[in-house]
C-alpha positions in Angstrom: -7.0 -2.9 -1.8 -4.7 -0.8 -3.0 -2.7 -0.3 -6.4 0.8 -0.3 -6.8 3.9 -0.1 -9.0 6.5 -2.0 -8.3 10.4 -1.0 -9.6 11.1 -2.8 -12.6 7.4 -1.1 -13.3 4.7 -4.6 -12.2 1.5 -3.4 -10.9 0.5 -4.8 -8.4 -2.8 -4.6 -6.4 -2.2 -5.8 -2.4 -4.9 -6.1 0.9 -4.2 -2.9 2.1 -5.7 -5.1 5.5 -2.1 -6.8 5.3 0.2 -3.3 5.5 2.3 -3.4 9.0 4.6 -1.5 8.1 6.1 0.9 5.3 9.9 1.7 5.6 11.4 4.9 3.1 15.3 4.0 3.4 15.3 6.1 0.0 13.2 3.3 -1.4 9.2 2.6 -0.4 9.6 -0.9 1.6 5.9 -2.4 1.7 6.5 -4.7 4.8 3.1 -7.1 5.1 1.5 -9.1 7.9 2.6 -12.3 5.6 5.7 -11.7 6.0 6.9 -10.9 3.0 8.2 -7.4 1.9 7.8 -4.9 -1.9 9.3 -2.6 -2.8 7.6 0.2 -4.4 7.8 3.1 -6.4 5.4 5.5 -5.2 6.4 6.8 -1.6 4.9 6.1 1.6 2.7 10.0 1.6 0.9 8.3 -1.8 0.7 4.3 0.0 -1.7 6.1 3.2 -4.0 8.0 0.5 -4.7 5.3 -0.6 -5.0 3.1 2.3 -7.1 6.6 3.9 -9.4 6.7 0.0 -9.7 2.6 -0.3 -11.0 2.5 3.4 -13.7 6.1 3.2 -14.4 4.4 0.1 -15.5 0.7 2.1 -17.2 2.3 4.7 -20.0 4.8 2.2 -22.5 1.8 2.8 -22.2 2.0 7.2 -23.0 6.3 7.5 
């Protein structure tokens, strides 16, 4: 799960396993596999970094 901020300032925690696509148009739009789209304040690079960090954390026990 990663934390993102909607344009209105509301913080959401989303399941990063459901991210299908991240668009920058210039707003950042996260498309989920459920069909939902979320417009967020964070840029795509920051979101990708959070996903990588999350996956590293959950995979620590498998090393």
